[in-house]
C-alpha angles and dihedrals in degrees: 000000000000094000093046090048091052090048092052091046091050094049094045095048092048100047098042092049094041089061088060094054110026096069095064095071093047095046096098091053091047091050093051095047097044098033096241127164122215094267093054094040094061089063090066085069097033092050086068099036101048100055090038094056096033098051099041099094091046094042093054091055092046092050088056089048099045098036128254102261098052091040093050094043092051092045092051093049091049092046091052092046090052092049092051092047091048093054091048095043116127098182137046097245094048089052092049091048090052090051090050089054090051091048092051090048093048090052089062096035098057101051090041091055095042090052087064087072088067099037104038105032138058123231095278091042091052091055090050092044092051089048091051091048094051093043090055091044090053091046090053091048091051100039097039099081093043094045091047091052093049094047093047093049100044106022107022130260092275088075089064084075101031090058088073094065100077090052091051092049093050092050092049089054093050097042101081092055093043107042119049119222123252131045137266117278116250097030116139135194110272115244111269096217092055092048091053094046098048095042094048091046094051093045093049093046092049093045089053088065091058100041110058093176092059098031100115098048092043091049091048093049094044092048092048092051090045091053090047089053092051092048090048091050092049094052103034123098090215115045133195089222107045118237087238087071102036090049094049110096092190091057093045090049090053090052089053092051090050090052095048094047092048094046091057104036104036096059092049092050091049096054099036097086089050091053091047090054100040101037110017093040103234123149125249095266094041095046092077097042097084089063087068085077089065091053092047091051091049091051093047094050098041096083089058094057101081092052091049092050091049092051104036104018128248099278096051089046091053092046091052091047092052091049090054091048090051090050090052091052091050090048090055091048091053093057100030093104088067112088093217134099104220099067087058095058099086092051092050091049091051091049092051096044093046092048089058090061092053093067096090088073087075098043092042092052090052091046092064098050128079116260094244090060095047094104093051092045092049090050092052093048092050091045088055089052095047095045091046088053092055093043091045092055090049095046098045089040092054091050092046093047095049095049092043092051092050092051093047090053088052090057098256113152115260096250094049091044090055090049090053091052091047090052090054089049090052091053092049091049091049090053091052091048093051089049087056091052090054091049091050094059091048098052106110123247113281124266125212117276113271098032124115142191114295088223091064103075092184094056114134121205 
């Protein structure tokens, strides 16, 4: 079962992340065929991202409630249906609706798959499984823009969506022999009011990043609903997020590490193809190819992770990985004024290799929670990653835009001005990554799964 579990994890990590990155390269072709402006075009991406990020905390709890096999089967069928509808779409709103369906399905698919780390694998297997998951995630991040460009240019943009179908079919074949039927004993339906509050809050806050004209009211509404959710969770006898998780400092520390890593890396990944086109001089399809180096470095370093965890422990391993990632970002910043690709290679390799050693933050977080909460915990970890991705793009984008505008006003050519903004973004990302390394060494020693903070008297093992 271990090999089948790893295969399902690899396929799921790759395809759900690929859908976040592959659309960017095909966006110009979609805009031309469907007559979309930039404002409408961004919703092709946001249609996937918003329900994915907003539903993750709720979806994890529902996976625990419904059972993994039925939840995963339904999510795969919906994901495949959305992919097929997206490829066949002849209008903008049909395409956005298909993306929304895929985002909803992915929100259930990811925590259901990640919970298999806890239910199907032993401690060493969880470390390997988390490494496989992150390696495939990084591969999808790196390969997505290049694959999207190639498919759009030679096959048509519809194949950006059709390419998902073989992955879905393979997972449906493997699922019956990997995920047992039934559900965990003791699971209860999550409270409806909490689900509405947290989902609406996350969707509004994420939408605020994409709609500058409505940013303040959306932020205010999202923050108000978020505060209402926190107050409700603190007072309610039955919580959406179990006290066994909110009272677990190891789990909360892992969430913080996920946020800091995503804030730094996601924004850099998003703007790298643009820099490669506008400053280095690569074409649309070639602009994403250098990111393949990051995926290769992740894959090369991944086999070394279990041994490092066994010798140094998960938190020191994660801290070292984040330091290497930060060093890679600084190496890129040091050569970013050169309009050439080759000086950037060492920095990209360091970012990829270091990222491989950050994967124990996922497996370690799942190690310290009870098995019946594995779906909820997986959903929260993935929600942290998705939200940090959106916030990272906004944060690095704000830094890049401000520096670029200042340089343009000073008479710097457009390409060099963009490079200057990108350098500032790299430095900001490096600072966030080093902050993550400091947090990693301060996370307390792990407690056994099922324990909770002694200060939370309602904690349930």
